[in-house]
N, C-alpha and C positions, 0 to 999 in steps of 0.2 A: 793360849798355846795348846792346852789339852784338847780343846775343841778341834783344832786343826790337825791333830793326830788321828782323828777318826776317819773311817772310810765313808764314801758317799752313801753306801747302804745303811750304815749306822746313823748318819746325819738325817737321812730320809725319815727314819722312825722318830727321831727327836723332833723334826718339823711337824709331823702328823700329830704327835702328842703335845705339841705347842710348848715343848721344853726349850725351844730356841726358835728365833725367827730368821727368815731369809736375810733380813737386813743385818742381823747379828753376825751371820756367816760372812757376808761381804765386808762388814766393818772389821771383823777379825783378820780377814785376809789382807786388807789394806794396812792394818796396824802392823802385821808381820812384815809386809813389804817395806813399810817405813823403817822398820828396825834393821833388816838385814840385806835389803836389795843392793845397797852400795857395795857389799862384799861379793854378791853373786853375779849381778849383771844380767839377770834373766829377762827383763822387760825392756822393750824399746819405747813403749808408751802405755799409759794406763787409760782405762775406759770407764771412769768412775760414774759418769752420768748414766751411761747405758746400764751398768751393773746395778746401780741403786734403783733405777726405774724398773728393771726386771724384778728385783727383790721385792719391791713394793707391790707389784702385781701378784706375786706369789703369796705374800702375806695376806693380801686382800681375799684371795681365793680360799686360803686356809680358814680365814675368819668366817667366810660364808659357807664353809663345809663342802666346797666344790672338789671334784676329783682333780688330781694333779699328775702330770707325767712323772716317771720314776726319778728323774734327775732335776726336777724343778727346784730352783733356789740354790743349787749347788755351784759355787764359784768355779769357773773354768778359765784357763789361759789359752789363748789362740795364737798359733804360729804366725809371724808377721809376713808370710807370703800367701795368706788366705784373706780374701777381701771381706771387710766389714764396712758396710755403708756409713759414710760420714766420718770415718776415722782413717788415719794414715795406714797405708800398706806399703812398706818400704823394701821388703825382701832383704833388709839390712844392707842396702846398697846406696851409695851416694847418688846414683842416677835416679833413684825414686825417693830420695830423702824427704821431699815435701809433697809427695803424691797422696791425695785424699781420695779414697775409693768412692765412686759414684753409685756403686751397686753392691749387693751382698753375694758372696759365694753361696752355692746351694747348701753347703754344710752350715754356713752362718744362718741362713733362713731356717734350717732345721733346729738349730740351737734356740732361735727365737720362738719357734713353734713349741718347743719343749720347755720354755721359760727357764733356760739355763743362763745365768748371768756371766757374761764375758768380762773379766776384770782387767784384762790387758792383752797387748800384742807382744809376743815373745821374740827375743833375739835369736838369730840363726847365722850359719855360715852364709855369706852373700849368695843370693839366688839358690840357696840350698846346696852349694858346692863345697863340700868339706866333711871331714870326719871328726873334727875337734872343737868346732865352734870358735875358732880363732880367726876366721876369715871375715867376720862382720866388719862393716865400714865404721861402726860406731864404738863398739867396746867388746872385749872378750867376755865369755861366760865362764864362771868358775865352778868346779865340782863341789857341791855342798859337803861331801865327805872329806875333802882335802882341797882347800882353796888354791893350792899350788898346782893342781892337776886339772885336766880338761874334763868337761862333762860328756864328751862325745858330740858328734854332729851328724847331720846339720841341725837337727831339732833340739840342740842342747839347751836352749832357753826354756822350752816347754818341759823337758825332763827335769831340769834343775828347779823350776818353779814348783813342781810336785814334790820333789825330794827335799826341798828346803822349806816345805810347808807354807809356801806362798800361794798355793792353789790346791784344790782337791783333785782336779782333773785337768787334762790338757789335750789339745789336738796338735798333731804335727804332720809332716809329709815325709814319705819314705821313697827314695829313688834307688838306693842301693844298700839300705840299712839305716837310714837316717832317723827312724823311730826306735828300732831295736837296739842299735849300738848305744845311744844315750841312755836308754832304759837300763841296759846292762851296767854301764859305767856309774849310773846314779842309784842303782839298787831298787828300781821300781819295775812295773810291768808295762811293756809297749807292744802294740799289736798292729801288724800290717795285714789288712784284709785281702782277699782275692781281688786281683785287678778288675776294676769295673763294678765292684760291689758298692763303692762309695763314689759319688760324683766328684769329678775334678773341676767342674765349672766354677770359676772364680779363684782357682789356685794358680798362682803365677808359675807358668810352666818352666821346668828345667829340661827334662827328657820325657816327652809325653807318653811313650810306650812303657815307661817304667814307673812314673810318679803314681803315688797312691796316698790319700789322706787316711790317718788312723789315730786311735786314742792312746793316751797314757793314763795310768791310775796306780793306786797303791795296792790294789788287789784285783784279781781276775774278774770278779763279779762286777766291779765298777767299770772295768774296761768293756765287758760284755754289754752292759747297759748302755754305755756311750756309743759303742759300735752300732747297736740296734737303733739308737736314736738318729744316727746320721746316714745309715745305709738306705739303699733303695734306688730304683730306676729314675733317671733324670733325662728328659727329652733335650735338655740343653747340652748334654754331653754325649757325643756320638759313640763313645766307648763304654757307656754305662750299660750294665747288663739288665735286660728285661726279664728278671727272674724274681720269684717271690722270696722274700727274706724271712726265714723262720726265726722266731725269737730264741736266741741262744740260751735264755734262762730256762727254757723248757727241758733241756737235756744237760744243763751245766753240771748238776750235782749227781748225775748218773755214774755208777761205777765204771771203771775202765777195764775190768777183767776181760781177758780175751783179745784185747788189742795187740797188734803186732807192731813193735817199735824197732826201727832200724837205727843203729849207731853208725854215723858216716865215718868210714875208715880214714878218708883223706883229710878230715878235719880234727882228728884226735891223734896227731903225730907228736914226735919229739919237739916240733916247733912250738907247741902249745905250752904255756907256762905250767909248771908242775901243780900249783895250787888250783889253777883253772881245770886242768885235766882231772884231778882228784875230785873236784866238786861235781863235774859231769858224771864221772863214774858212780859217785854216791847217788846222784839223781836217778841214774838208770836203775840202780839197785832198788830204789823206792818203787819205781814202776814195776819191777820184777816181783816185788813183794805184794803188789796190788793185783797180781794175776796176769800181767802183760807178758807176752813172749818177746824176748830180746834177741836181735839178730844183727850181726855186723853187715853193713851194706857198703859196697864199693861203687863209687861214681867216677870212673876213669877220666871223664871229660871235665870234671869240676875244676881241674887245675887251669883250664883255659878261661874260666869265667871272668877273672879280672881283666884280661886282655879284651875279651868280647865286650864287657861292660863299658870300658873306657873308650872304645871306638863308637859304640852305639850311643852312649850317653852324651859324649862330646859332640857328635854329629848332630844329634837332635837339639842340643843346647845352642850350637852355632846358628841353627835355623830359628829357634824360638827367640833368641835374644837379638835377632836382627831388627826387631820392632823398636828397640830402644836406641833411637837415632837422633834425638833432640828435636824432632819435628812435631810429633803428636802429643807427647806428654813427658813429664820427667825433666831431669836436668838438661840444660843446654849451655854450651861453652859461651863465654862472653866475647862479643865483637869479632866473629869470624870474618875473614876477608872474602870467602866464597862458600858455596854449598858443600863442596868436598871437604874443606877445612872444618866446617861445622860438624859434619858427620865424624870425621877423624878425631878431632879434639874432644868432642862430647863423649865419645866412647873411651878415649884415652884417659880422660879426667874422671869419668863417671864410674868405670869398672875397676875393681881391684885386681891384683895380680893373678889370683887363682882363676877368676872368671875369664880374664884375658887368655890365660894358658889353655883353658878348655875350649874357648871359642877358636883359637888358632889350631888346636889339635883336630877339632871337629871340621873346620873348614878345609883343612888339608885332606882329611879322610873322605870328604865329599867332592873334592876337586877333580877336574877332568884328568883322566890318566891314572888316578889313584882310587876312584870309587869302587871298581871291581876288586882291586887288590885288598882293600881295607873294609869299607862299609859293607859291601855285598858279602864278602867272605865272613865278616863278623855275624851277619844275620843268618848265614848258612850254619855257622857253628852254634849259634843260639838255638836253632832248631834241633841240632844234634844233642845239645845239652838237655833240652826239653825231653827228647826221646830217652835219654839216659835216666832222667827222673821218672818218666812214665814206666820204664821197666822196673825201677825200684818200688814204685807204688803198686805194682802187681804182687809184690812180695810182702810189703808192710803197709800199715795204715798211716804211720807217722815216722818222721826222721828227726833225730836229735843230734846236737853238736854244741860246742861252745858258741855263744853269740860272737865272741871275739877271742883270739888266741891269748890275749893278755887283758889285764885290768887297766883302768885309766892311767895314762902316762902324764909326765910333767908338761906343763904349759911351755910351748916353744921348742920342745925336744925333737919334734919331727918336721919343723917348718922348712928346714933346709934340704929335706929329702922327700920330695913328692911321692916317689915310688913306695917308700916305707909307709908314708901316710895312707896311700891308696890300698896297701895290703891289709890295713886295719879292717877293711870290709870283706875280707876273703870268705868269711862264713855266712854273710848276709846277702851278698849280691845275687846269689843263685835264685832266691825267691822272687826277685824283681824280674830277672830274665825270663822265668817261666810263668810268672803271674800268679803264683800260689800264695796262700795265706801263711804267715809265720808270726811267731810271738817270742819275745824274750821275757823270761821270768827270773826273779832273784833265786839263786841256788847256793849262796855261800859268800865267804869273804876270803881274801888272800891274807898273807901274814902281816901285811901293813894295814889291814882293816878296810881295804877297798872292795866294793861289791863285785860279785861274779854273776854273770847271766847265763842261763841255759836257753838254747835256741831250739824251738820245736817248729817243724814245718810239715804241712799237710798238702795233699793234692788239691787242685783247684776246686772251689765250691765246698770244701769240707771245713769251713770256718768254725762251725759250731762244734764239730768233733775236736778240733784243735783247742778251742776254749775249754771244752770239757776235760781234756787231758791236762791242760795247764792248771785248772781248778783243782783237780784231784791231787796233783803234786803239792800245790800250795796248802791244801787242807791238811797235809801230813807234815808240814814244816812250819817254821816260824820266821823265815827270812824276810817276808814282806812286812813284818811287824817292827823291823829295826828302823831307826831314824838317825839322820846325820846330826852330830852334836855341834850345833853352831852357837 
C-alpha cells in the first residue's frame, strides 16, 4: 500500500537502486485492484500478460545495467477508447463489447517503446460522451473520495484508478474537459496538451477537431514525463503537428516570477460554489506571492462556448459514429429481415441513450436547411471565441479559473437533466474549442472533504510554460499528497 502512494518519480529512483523490481510494482497494483476494484469500477478489463511481460523486460535491463526511459516499469492504466493490439477496445459501448483491436494506437506504441506496463483498460462514458462516467454500458465508476459520488467523465475510470491507488499513471482523452474534470473531482492532476501535440491515431473518435489524448498523475512532474513520452509528430494523423517537442523537465522547476496571470471574470461568479471560489482565490494569492502579476480578464463570448461545443461536437459525432453499422465490425442485431432493419436495430440496440441523443442532435445540425443556421454558425462563433482568447493572451501569459463550478455530485443526481449535466463542463470546453493546452491541479477540499481543482490555461504551444506554472503551485502546497481513504 505504501509503495502505491509514491509518485512515479520516486519509484524511478527505487527501481534504479534495485530497492524494488518492476514486477513488484505490477504485482502491487493488481493486489490493490483485487482488493478494491469492485467498489470503484475503474477497469473494463485487465492486461496482466502484457504488464508482466513488460515488467520482466525492465527488470532484465536493470540487471544488465542498461539505460531506461524515465517511466520504464511504472504501471499505467489506459482508457478503453485507445487501441491496444490484441486486447479489447470497447469505448464502454455494447456495440464494441467484444471488439479486439488488431493494431496499436500511436500512444500505445510509444508506451511500449518506453517500457511502460499497461495494467488494464479503463471504464468511460460510452464513446467518451458524458461528464460523470455514468453512461458506460457496463458499470458506473465511483469516486474514491466518496463512493456515492461521480468521478467525473468521460475519463472517470482513468482518474479513479490513479486516485484509488490502482495505478500510478493513466491516459485519457479530452473532448470538452474529459481529462481535467475527472482530475478535479478525484483530487489528482490531469493535462490536455495543445491540439495536435499528441497523435490521435488509434483513438476511437468522438469529435475529431476537439479530441486530444493526455496524461493523469499524482504530481505535475509525473504528468510532464508521461506527456513527453507520448508527444510528437505522427504521419498517420493528419492533424499531428510537425513541431519539435522540447522536454518540459528542462524548464519545469524554473521560477514563475514575472508571469502575468489572468483570472477569468466570467468563471468566478456567484454561480460558483463558495468553497471552490475561495480555493481559487487562495491559489491566485500563492502565484502573487511568487512574483506573478494578477489581472482580471473578461471573455465576453465565453458564455456561448457550451452552445458552440454541443453543436460542433454532436455534428462530428454523428459523422464519426456512422461507421458502427453492424457490417464491418462490432455488434450486429440478430436475424434482421432486411438491410435497413439491420442498420436500424443494430444501432438501436448497440448505442446507449446519451450516444443516441448526441447522434440525433448532430444529424439535425448537419441536415439540409439547418446546416447554415447551426453548424456553420457554430464554427463562425468558434472563431470569434478564439479571437477573444487571442486578445486575452496579448495581456497575460496564463488564465486561471475553477476546473468546475462545483465539486463531485451524487451519482444519478443529474441524469434527468442533460442541460445541467452539460453545464458541468462550462470551465473546460473553451480549451478544446481553441486547441490550447490546459491542466487541472488539486487546490483544496470543500466542507464535505471532496477535492477541488484549479484550471490553468495557456496559449497554443505553451505546454511547457503551463506545466512550469502548475509545478510551481504544487511545490508550495500539499494538496497532491492527500489520498482517498478506502
